[in-house]
N, C-alpha and C positions, 0 to 999 in steps of 0.2 A: 201082248208085248210087255215084257218085264223091264223094269228100270234097273239098270246095272250100275252099281257104284263101285268104282275101283279105288285103289290106295291113293292115287293122286287127287281124286275128288274129296276124299276125307281130309287130306292134308290141306287142301284149299279151303274147305269149310271151317276147319279148326283155326287156320291162320286168319280168315276173315272175322271170325268171332273174337279172337284175341285182339285184333286191331280195333274192332268196334268198341270193345270194353275199355281198352286203353284210351281211345278217343273220348269216350264218355267221362272217364275219370279225370283226364287232363282238362276237359272242357268245364267240368264242375269245379275243379280246383281253381281255375282261372276266373270263372264266373262269380263265385262266391268269395273271392279274396277281398279282404278288407275288414273294417270294423263297423258294426252296426251302432248307430248313435241314437236311434229313436224308432218309434213304431207309429204306423198310421192304421186306423181302423175305418174301413169303408162299409157302407150299407147301401145296397141297391145302386151302386155306382157313384155314390156321393161320399165325400170325406165326412165322417162323423166326429172323430177325435184324433188328435195327434199328440204324442208325448215324446219328450226328449229324455233319454235315460239319465242324463246328469241332473235333471230336475225332479226325478222321482225318488221315493225312498227305495231302499234295497229290494223290497218286495211289495208288490201292489196287486190287488185282485180287483178286477172290474166286472160288473154285470151290466151288459148292454141289452136293454129291453126295447123291442120294436113291436109293431102290430102283428108281425109274423111269429115271433118267438124271442128267445133270449140266448145269449152266449156268455159264459163266464170265462174270462181271460185272466191268466196269471202272468205277471211280468216280474222277472227276478234275474239278477246277475246278467243283465243285458240279453236275456232270452225271453221268448214269449211262447206260451202254450195255451190251448183251449182245454180247460178242465171239465167243462160240462156245457151242453147245449140242448135246446128243445127239439132239435131235429130227430126224426124217428130212427134213422139208421146209425146215428152217433159216429159217422165216419170222420168228422173233423176233430173229434176228441182225442187227446193224448199226443198230438203232434207237437214237436218243439222246434222252433227256429231260432237261429242265433247269428246269421250272417246277412249282410246287406243284400237286398233284392229277393230274399226268400219270402214266400207267402204261405199262408194257410187260407184255404178257401172252403167255406161252408155254403154250398149251393142252396140247400133247402131254406136256409135262413138269409140268403143273399148277403153274406158277410165275406169280406176279404181283409185279412190282416197282413200287412207288409212291413218288413223291416227296412229302414232307410239308413244311409250312412255313406261313408267314403268307400268307393269301389272303383275299379278300373272300368267297369261296365256301367253305363248310365241307365239302361232299361233292358227288359227282357220281354220277348214275345214268345208265347207258347202256341 
């Protein structure tokens, strides 16, 4: 038994994909609307450090060491990125966040870096 796809099926699939992409774009624009005012650094579910951007110099580099490993975090122009970490796969390196509620997660090192600030959305669940 062969699966037959006709012209109307293709149109429906393309239309559904376009609607899904538009929904994701609009959702992200709404979700991350606002200005980040600070950063929170969590380790193993506990708040380690919290910084307000207006009380920091223009650029600051932090090295957070724990018994599991380290993460080097660069804070600049109200943006945050992980420049280096001790995890084997280096998957959390190189990501930059700049909007409220955005996060960088480094699971091997149990780190979560979250931007805080004024936003229309109070929290996010993934």
